[in-house]
N, C-alpha and C positions, 0 to 999 in steps of 0.2 A: 504493500500500500504506500502511495506517495505521501511523504511527510508534508503537512500543511506549512506553507511558507509565504513570505511576502517579498516583493521585489526590493533588493537592497537599496537601490537609489532613492526609493520613496522615503527611506529613513532620513534622508537629508532634510526633509520637511520637519521631522521630529527634532532633529538637531537644532534647526533655526528656531523652532517653537520654544524649546527649552531655553535657548539663549535669550530669547525675547522676554522671558520671565526670570532672568537673572539666575538660572540654574546651570551649573557646569554640565553640559551634555555628555562630555567624554568621560567624566568621572561616573556619572549616573549610568551610562551605557556599560562601562567596564564593570561596575558593581552588579549590573543586571545580566552579565554574561554575553554582551554583544561586542564584537570586535569592529570598531568603526572603519578599519582598513577595508572591509568588504564593500563599503558603500561606493567606492570608486571603481569596483570591478564590474565591467559590463555584463549584464545578465545574471549577476550573482543574486542569491536569495538568502533570507534570514528566517529561521523558524518562527511561525506565527505566534507561538506561545510567549515569545519574548516581547511582543508588542504589549501584551497584557501586563507583563512584569514592569516594563518601563513606564507605561501610563499609570499603573497602580502606584509606583513610587512617586511619579510626578504629582499625582493628586495629593499625596501627603506633604509635598514640599511647596506647592503653589497655593497661595491663599485664595486666589480668584477662581471661583467655581466655573466661570465662563472662559477659562484660559484657552480652551480648544478652538474658540472662534478666531484666535490670532493666527491659526494655520493658514488663513486666507492670504496673509502677508508673507508667507514662508515658502510657497511652492514655486516651481519653475517647470516649464514643459519637460525639461530633461530629467526632472525628478520622477516623472511617470514613464520614462523610457520611450519606446516607440509609440505607445499609446498617447503620450503627450503631444507628439508631432502629428499623429493621425487626428487628434482632437482639433488642432489648429487648422488642419486642411479640410475640415468638415464643411459642407455647404450651409447647414443650418444648425442651430442649437439642438433641435430635435434629432438630427442625424448624429451629432456629436454625442449626445446622451445615449443614443442607441448603441454607438460604438463602445461606450463605457459599459453598458449593460452586457453586450456580447462578449467583451474581453476582460471583464472585471477580475477573473481568476488570474490573469497575467499580473495584475497588481497585488492581489492577495487572495489566497484560497478561501479564507473565511468570509470575505466580503461578498454580499449579494445585493444587486440592485435591479429595479424594474422601471420601465417606461410605460405609463398607462395613459391612453387618450381619454380625456374627459370632455364633456359638452362644451366647456369654455376654456380648455387649455390642456397642457401636458403635465402629468404628475410624475415626478421622479422620486422613487422610494428607495431609501438606503436601509439595509438590514445588516448591522455589524455582527449579529449572532453572538452577543455576549450575555451570559446569564447574570453577571453581577450588574445590578441596575446603575450604580454610581459610575462604574467604568463605562457602561453602555452610554450614559448621558454624555460623557466627555468624548467618546468615540463618535457619536452622532454629530456633536458640535464640530468636531474635526473634519469629518467627511462632508457634511453639508456646506461648511464654510469654504472648503477648497473647491467643491463642485460649483457653488454659486460664483466664486471669484473667477473660475475658469470661464463661465458663461459671460461674466461682465467684461473680461479682457477681450473676448472675441467680438464684442458688440461695439458699434460706433457711437452709441449714445448711452445715457444712464439706463441701467437695467435693474429693476427690482422685481422679485417674484410677486405673483398675485396673492399667494398664501404660503405659509410655512407651518408644518405640523411637527411637534416635538414630543417625544414620550416623557421627557423630564417634567416633573411637576413645576408649577409656577414658581420661579425662584424669588428669593427675598428681594433681589435687585435685578429686575428684568430689563433694565435700561440697555445693557450691552447687546441684548438680542434685538430689541427694537431699533437700535442704532445701526446694527449690522444688516439685518434683513430688510428693514424699512418697508414692512408690509403687514398684512393681517396675520397675527401670530396666534397659534393654538397650542397651549401647553397641556400636558397630560393626555396627549392624543394616543391613538392606538398604534401609530407608526411614525417613523421619522421621514419626512418628505417635504419637498418643495414643489409648488405648482407655478408654471410659467403660462402666461396667456398664449393663446394659439398664434396671435400675431408675432409675438416675440420668438416663440419656438420655431416658427417657419420663415422668419426673415433671412434673406440671403446674407451671408457673412462676408466681410471684406477679405478675410484670410482663406476663403474657399479655394481649393485646388484639387480637382478630381483626379488628375494623374498621380499626384503625390499620395492622395488618399488611397488609391487602389494599390499602390506599392506598399504603403504602410500596412494596409489590411492583409496583404499576402504574408507579410512578416509576422503580423500578430496571429494569423491563423496557425502558422507553424509553432509559435511560442505557446499558444493555447493548447495545441495538440500535445506538446511536450509536458504541459501541466496536467493533461487529461489522458494519460496513457491508458487509464481504465475506461475512457469514454470513446467507444468505438466509432460513434457518429462523427466526433471531431476529427478523428484520425482519417476517416473516409473523406471528409470535407477537405482536409489539408491536401490529400493526394489529388482530389478532383480539381482543386484550384490551380495546382501546378500543371495539370494535363489538358485542361479544357481548350486552350488556344491551339493545341495540336490536333483537334478533332475530338469526337466523343470518346471518352476513356472506356476501356473495356473492363468488365468485371474480373476477367482473368488477370489483367495487369494489376488491378487493385489487390486481389488476394495474394498475388506474388509479392507486392510491396509490403503487405501486412504480415506475410509469413504464415498464412493459414489456408485451408482448403475453401473452395467455393461453398461447399455444404456447411462448413463451420461458420463462414461469414453470414450466409443466409439465416442460419439458426440464431446466431447471436443478434442480428438486426431484428429478426422477428420477435425475439424476447423483449426488445426495446420498443416494440410497436412500430417498426420501420422496415425498410427494404432497400436494396441497392438503388432501385429505380427512384424511390421516394427521396433518398439522400441526394441523388443526382439532380432531380427536379428542384428540390428546395435550394440547392447550391446555385443552380442556374438562375432560378427566379430571383434570389437575393442579389446576384451579380448583375442580372439584367436591369433591375431597378436602379442599381448604383450607376451602371453605364448610361442608362437613359437619362439620368439626372445631369449628365454632362452634354451640353448642346454641341460640343465640338466633335462628338462621335456620331456618325451616321448610323441608321438602323442596319445598314449592310455591314458596317464595321463591327457593330455589336453582335451581329449574327455569327461572324467568324470567331470573335473573341470568346463566344460561348460554346464553340465547337459544333455549330450547326452547319450543314452542307450548303444551305441556300436560304434566303430571306423568308420564303414562304413557310418553311419548316419552323423557323423561329417565331413568325407571326402566329401560326396555329398554336404553338406551345404557349406563347405569352397570353393569348386569348383564353386558353384553358386555365392558366394560373390566375389571371387577374380579371377576366371577363371583358377585356377590351384589347384592341390592337396596340402595338408599341407606339405608333404615331399618335393615337388617341390619348394614350397614357402621358406621353410627352406634352401634348397640347394642354391637358388638364393641369400638369405641373406649372406650365407657363402662365396659366390664367389666374 
């Protein structure tokens, strides 16, 4: 079983956060069993259990119960590895938050998040999966503050959420929360989440770059597969992403790459409620939407990038997936 861990470079945010509150980060890390030298090693990871140790010690040393909010001033895209740069290249905040949802395990195995469409906006839910409530409150402050600041940095104008929900009870001094989030706040909620208006979530961002985003996504897919060696679907998707531009991948090539028989692959996917064809279709559909978001790519170009032999085959497939033709989908995006 893969040991739960977090990306080492993301710990640089923790270092800066501790420094901002006059705590010697390197002494605290050393006492907690964390070697700071690992933070500068590309792709290195640190056991997730040490996150709880460090934050637990910090709670005892820092008088301000809202200290986690200061993480918004401590992050940099490089702290998030490839995902930080994939975030910057996203077309919209909605697309960027979906990237975080899809690749959250690259940052940390214990962190889980969801993007949920609501009638008047987009809800981004963070689940830190901590049983200790006090530790959980600080982790939620940390995660939501970084997420919101990421959104604000990509925006051309002032951005405040429509609403924010926090599981922590109403604090004695709620001022820091009102100052930071600057929106309708709900303490004692059932989940930790922020809600962006639909307009803000779907606004085209000045940093958008489809070609870079596609490159970063391919790297992230490989990293996610490495974190999910037990996740057969992720491993299949990684292989398909590499092979699609050369034509439709064969199941025989896939089983060879996975080191298993065709029968074993079919059985394991069936146990997961899937199949080779379903994984192939889901992978193609996700890529198709991403490529069609890029006006520089023609439908014909997208056809061959997805491994279809001719545009008619792609059009029929896309209609089956989405209920409309690629050009109609692209027209709806532009309207």
